N, C-alpha and C positions, 0 to 999 in steps of 0.2 A: 504494500500500500504506500502510495507516494503522498507525503504530507505537503500541503500547500502553505507556504510561509509568507506569501504576500508580495506585492510589487516593491515595497520599500526594502524588504530583505533582498529582493532580486538586485536592486541597485547597489546595496551595500556589498553583496556577494560579487557583483560585476566589478566594482571598484577594487575589491580585494584581489580578484582574479587577474586584472590587467597589471596591477603593480607587482603581483607575485610572478607572473610570466616574465615581466621585465627584469626582475631581480634574478631569476634563474637563467635567462638568456645571458646575463652578465655574470653568471656563476664563476667564481674564481678569477674575475677580471683583475681585481687589485693584486692578488698574488701573481697572476700572469704578468701584469705590468711590472711588478717589482722584480720578478725573475728575468723576464725576457727584454724589457725596455730599460729598466734601471739597474739590472744585474746585481740584485741584492742577494746576500747569503741567507742561509736557512734561518738563523736567529733574527735577522732583520725582517724576514717575511712573517715569522711568528709575532714579532714585536709590533708589526704594522696592524695586525688584527687585534692583538691583545691591548695595545694602547688605545685604539679606537673604542673598543668595548669598555675599558676601564674608565677612561675620561668621560665618555658619553654617559655611563652609569652614574658617575659622581655628579655630573652636571644635571642629570635628570632626576636626582634624588628629590628635589623640591617640586617636581612636576606632578606627582601624584595628587597632592592636595590642590594644586592649581587646576588640574584637569577636572577633579571631582566636583568643583563648584562652578564649572562653566558648561554651557551647552556643548554637547559632544560633536555635532556635525561641523560647526565652525572650527573647532580644534583640529579635526581630521583634515579639513581642507587646508588650513594653515600649515600643518605638518607636511602634507604632500607637496605644497609649493616650496617649502624650505628644502625638502629633499631634492626636488627638481633642480633648484638653483645650485645646490651643492654639487650634485653629480654632473650637471652640465658644465661646471667649471673645469672638469678634468679634460675633456676633449678640446675645449677652447685653449687651455694652457698647453696641451700637446701640440696643437697646430701652430701656436706661437713660439714653440721651442722653449717653454718655461716650466714644463712639468717637472716636479721634483718629488722626492720621497716625503718631504715635509708637507707638501700639499695633500698627498694621499692620506697622511695622518689627520690633517685638519678636516678633510672631507669625511673621513671615517667617523670622526667625533660628531660632526654636525648631523650627518645622516643617521648615525646611531642614536643620538639624543632625540631627534624628531621621530624615529621609529618607536622608541619607548613611549613617547606621548601619544602617538597614533594608536599603538596597540592598546594602551589603557583606555583611551576614548572609545575605540571601536568595540572593545569587549564590554564596556559598561553600556554602550548603546545597543549592542546585541541583546543583552539581558532585558533592556527596556522594550526592544522591538519584538522579541519572540517569547511565546509562552514557555514556562519552565519545563513542561512535559515535552516540548518540541526542541529543546536546546541540544539534545544529543544528535538529532537529525541535522540541525543547523550546523553544529560543529563538525559533523561528519562530512557535510558538503564543503565546508571550508578546508577540511583536511584532505579530502579527495582532490579538490582543485589544486591545493599546494603540491601534492605528489604528481599530478598530471603536468603541472608546470615544471616540476623537477625533472620529469621524464623528457619533456619536449624541449625545455630551455637549454640545457647544457649541450646537446648535439647541435642545435641551431646556433647557439653561441660559439661552439667550437668551429663550426663551418664559417661563421662570420669572422672569427679571429683568424682562421687560416687564410681567408681571402682579403680581409680589410684590416686586420690587426685588432688587439684587445680593446683599444680605446673606443672603437665604434660601438662595442657592446655596452660600454658605460653610457653612451648617449642614448641607446635604446632604453636602458634602465631609467634614465632621467625622464624621457618622454612618457614612460609608463606611469610615473607619479603625477604628471600633469593630467593624463587621462583618468587616473584614479580620483583626483580632485573634482573633475567634471562629473564623474559618476556619483560621488557623495553629494554634489550640488543638486542632483536630480531627485534626491530622496525628499518625499513630502510627508507632512504629518508632524507630530509632536517631537520634542527633544527631552532630554533629562539633564538636570543639574542639581546637585545636593545643595540645600540652603546653607547660607553662612551669615553670621551676624556681621553687618558691614563695619561695625566698630572694632572688630578684631582682625588683625592681619594674620599672616602665616606664623604659626608658633612652632617652637622646636618639637613639641609633642606631636604636632601634625606630621612631621617627617617620620616619626616612628610608629604612627597609627597602623600602617599596613602590616608591619612586622608583628606588632602586638596582637592584631587580629589573627594572623596566620598561626602564630605560636600558641595562641589560646585554644585553638581548635585542633584536636589531636589528629584528625584525618588530614586536614590541610597541612599541619606541621610535617607529617610523614611524607605526604605527596610533595611538599615543597623541598624537603631535604633530598628525596629520591630524584626529583626532576632536575634540580640544579647540579647535583653530582653527576648524574648520567649525561646531561647535556654538556657539562664542563669537560668530562673525560672524552666524550666523542668529539667535541669541537676542538679540543687540544690537538687532535691528530689531523685536522683538516689541512692546515698549512704544511704539515710534515708530509702528508700524502702528495701535496702539490710538488714539494721539493723532491720526494722519492720518485714519483712517476714522471714528472717533467724534467727534473734536473739529473737524477742518477740513472733512471731507466730509459730516458729519452723517448717517452711516449709522445706521439704527435698530438696536437691540441684536440683533434676530432676523437681520438681514442680516449683521451682524458675526459671529454664530454660524455662519451658513451658509457664509460665506467661508472658514472654517477647518474646518467639519464635513464638507461634501461632499467636499473633496479627500482627506480621510483614508481614504475608501473605497479609494483607490489604494494607500495603505499596507497595507491588509488584503490586497489582491490581490498586492502585491509580496511580503509576508511568506509568503503561501501558495505563491508560485512560487519562493521563494529556494532551498529544498533541491533542487527539481527542476532548476532552472537550474544549480546547482553540479554535480549528478550528470551532467548532459548536457554542459556546456561547461567545467567545471573551476572550482575555487574562485577562483583568481587572476584569471582572465579576467572572471568575473562581478563580482568585487570592483572591479576597475579600471574596467570600463565603467559600472557603477552609481555608483561613486565620482566619476568624472568628470561624469556627468550631473547628480548631485545638487548639484554645484558650479557648473553652468552655468545652470540654470533660475532661481535666485533673482534674476538680473539683470533678468528680465522684470517684476519689481515696480516697476522704474523707470518703467513705462508706466501705472501706476495713476492713474485719473482719477475725478472724482465721478460718481455715478449708476450705472446698470446696467452700462455699459461697464467702469467701474472694478471693480465687483463681479465681473463675468465674468473680468476680467484676473487678479484675485487668485485666484479659484477654479481657473482653468486653470494658472497658474504654480505654485500650491501643490499642485495635484493631480499635476503632473509631478514636482515635487521630492519629494513624500511617497511616490510610487510607487517612486522610486529608493532612498529611504531605507528603505522596507519590504523591499527586496531586500538592500541593503547591511548593515543593522544586525544581522540574525541571523548573517551570516557573520563579521562583525568581532567580535561578542560571543562566538561559539563559538571563534574563533581565540584570543581572549584567555583564555578559560577553559581550553582545551586546552593552552595553553603555560604555564599557571600551576599549580604544585603545590598540592595541597589545603591544605597548611599555610601557604601564602602568599596564598590566594585573597582572604580578607577584606581583608588589607592592600593588595593590588594594587587591588582594586575601590574601597576607600575612598580610596586615593591618587588614583585616576583621577577619582572624583567630586569630591574636594577641588580638584584641579587644574582640572577643567572649570568648576566653579563660580567659582573665583577668576578665571579667564580671562573667563568670561561677565560677571562683575561688573565687571571692569576695562573691558571693551569696552562694556558698557551705559553706564557713566559717560562714556566717551569719545564714544560715539555720541549720548548725551544732549546733550553740549556741542556736538557737530557740528550736531545738529538745531537747537539754540538759535542758533548762529552762522549757519546757512544755512537749512535747512528740513527737516522730517522726511523728505520725499521725496528730497531730495538726499543725506541721510545713508544712507537705505536703498539708494540707487544706488551709493554708495561701497562699502558692504558687498558688494553683488553683484559689483562689479569685483574686489575683493580675493579673493573666493571662487574666482575662476577659477584662481588659482595653487596652491590647496591640494592638488589631486590629485598634484602633484609629490612629496608626502611619502608617498604610499602605498607599501607594501612592494614590492620587486622580486620577480619570479617565481622567481628562483634561491633565494630564502630561504623560499618558501612552496610546499612540495610539494603537488601536487594529490591528490584522492582516487584510489584505485586505478583504473587504466584499465578493469579488468573491471567494476567497479561502474558506470562511465559507459556501458560497452557494453550492460549490462543495461537501463540507463535508456533508451538509444536504441531498444532492441528493444520496450520497453513503449510 
């Protein structure tokens, strides 16, 4: 049965889709520019992404309360326009012969900060726009779109890079944010903003409100710790894989794109199956099984070698990992929204993003050092080993009631 979520959701979904496709067309563009245009070493490539994440997270720390008390659609449009301007500056500087490593850092910070604010605003607006019992379906559609963009974007981006160079893909990403802003502008109807006493400004306590709310709820606390550690350990290997596959194993750009594009089809399948699996087997059981599996498969990257065998290894391992993520992510995103009141949603989501990016930045720097002291493949292997312990942080079943048994019975009959 297909759930109708309305025209306003359709525009929000379309805006998300176009910017996500743009992002994945430009997948790895900054590492590619750093490696192939600026000839940066492994540590500098890791530092590029880590510094952008860390500084953006620190700058965005105050954005949660700011976004919470403002209408969400104007915030989303403003953040899209900021990201457009930042990303468009890269090809302009390249054409003028002024592109530098420092500019890439600045653009990473600006776009990362705007992305945190956009994510907080869009998540809060989604909770306002969609009924609670339809959130899993809505999150599944976002997740499926994300993985389809991941499948199509890198091969197309790799082809563009091969013909026109990596800077062109950055311009495509910039234009996607402009189109996203136009999509959000088409949304009609109400908006949402938490009330604030005009006599009070931003207080220090407001900066910590998101963390206090997350840590007070035992399910959110365990999901929070699990998600930021899993995301951090996986993201720590992304720049190292770029160095390993492009620098050491000399994969052409189109193969590098295929290595991460084809597996994303598994994410689309997983996202489509997520709601059905929950209805049939229960939310907690599906979360635990998919959560364990997504932490086991990355260890397979330890067996990556040059040539076609190495390419197939990456495709298979990433395909299994991403399929499990496609199942897990809509469940965890829905659980997070359902457990968060509307007047706290933006703060919780921005706190989540800030924490995730800080952990990712820290681990990227650490793994860049590990790769320098050992090798990129050894550092990737260490990440895979540590991931094996992260499912122990997933919520216990006693704290996560399943959907109604009657709903699951109807699903079995279908």
